[in-house]
Every structure is written in C-alpha cells, then in structure tokens.
C-alpha positions as CSV (number, residue, x, y, z in Angstrom):
1,X,-3.1,-10.1,5.4
2,X,-0.9,-7.4,6.8
3,X,2.2,-6.1,5.0
4,X,5.5,-7.8,5.9
5,X,7.6,-4.7,5.5
6,X,7.5,-1.0,5.9
7,X,7.9,-0.5,2.2
8,X,4.9,-2.8,1.4
9,X,2.8,-0.9,4.0
10,X,3.7,2.5,2.6
11,X,2.9,1.3,-1.0
12,X,-0.4,0.0,0.1
13,X,-1.2,3.3,1.8
14,X,-0.4,5.3,-1.3
15,X,-2.5,3.0,-3.5
16,X,-5.4,3.2,-1.0
17,X,-5.2,7.0,-1.1
18,X,-5.4,7.0,-4.9
19,X,-8.2,4.4,-4.9
20,X,-10.3,6.7,-2.6
21,X,-9.6,9.7,-4.8
22,X,-7.4,11.6,-2.2
23,X,-4.3,11.4,-4.4
24,X,-4.2,11.4,-8.3
25,X,-3.5,8.0,-9.7
26,X,-1.0,9.7,-12.1
27,X,1.3,10.3,-9.1
28,X,1.6,6.6,-8.3
29,X,4.6,4.6,-9.5
30,X,6.1,1.2,-9.0
31,X,4.4,-1.2,-6.5
32,X,1.8,1.3,-5.4
33,X,0.6,1.7,-9.0
34,X,0.3,-2.1,-9.4
35,X,-1.5,-2.5,-6.1
36,X,-4.0,0.2,-7.0
37,X,-4.9,-1.6,-10.2
38,X,-5.0,-5.1,-8.9
39,X,-6.3,-4.9,-5.3
40,X,-9.7,-3.9,-3.9
41,X,-10.1,-1.1,-1.4
42,X,-10.7,-3.7,1.4
43,X,-7.5,-5.6,0.5
44,X,-5.5,-2.4,0.6
45,X,-7.0,-1.4,3.9
46,X,-6.0,-4.8,5.4
47,X,-2.5,-4.6,3.9
48,X,-1.8,-1.0,5.1
49,X,-3.2,-1.5,8.6
50,X,-1.1,-2.0,11.6
51,X,2.1,-0.7,13.2
52,X,5.4,-0.5,11.3
53,X,7.2,-1.1,14.6
54,X,9.5,-4.1,14.4
55,X,9.0,-4.6,10.6
56,X,12.0,-4.6,8.3
57,X,12.4,-1.8,5.7
58,X,12.3,-4.3,2.8
59,X,11.6,-8.1,2.4
60,X,13.3,-10.2,-0.2
C-alpha cells in the first residue's frame, strides 16, 4: 500500500532508514518513530516507494 501524501512517504523513508541501521533510531520522532516500531521493513518499503508527484503535502 503506497503512501497517500508526501508527509507519509517521508516518514516511512525515515523509519526505513532507521530500521536498516543507516540512521540512529534516537533521531526519529513523531510518525516515523511509530512506523519504525510497528511496521516491518517490507511494509515500510512498500509505503515509501513511488513518486511524490501529484500527492498532497498532508492528508486529513
């Protein structure tokens, strides 16, 4: 399931980076921290994949 907004996609990308060990988990905050704890690496890859073109900044 791809992200529905640019903000979701960026949060998933940050969480994925921490999950892989490229970024310290202590640097995460907000949605990306929750995503890293609750989603698998595969789910994060699917969520972060794709173009941000045409996506809204935020979704309510």
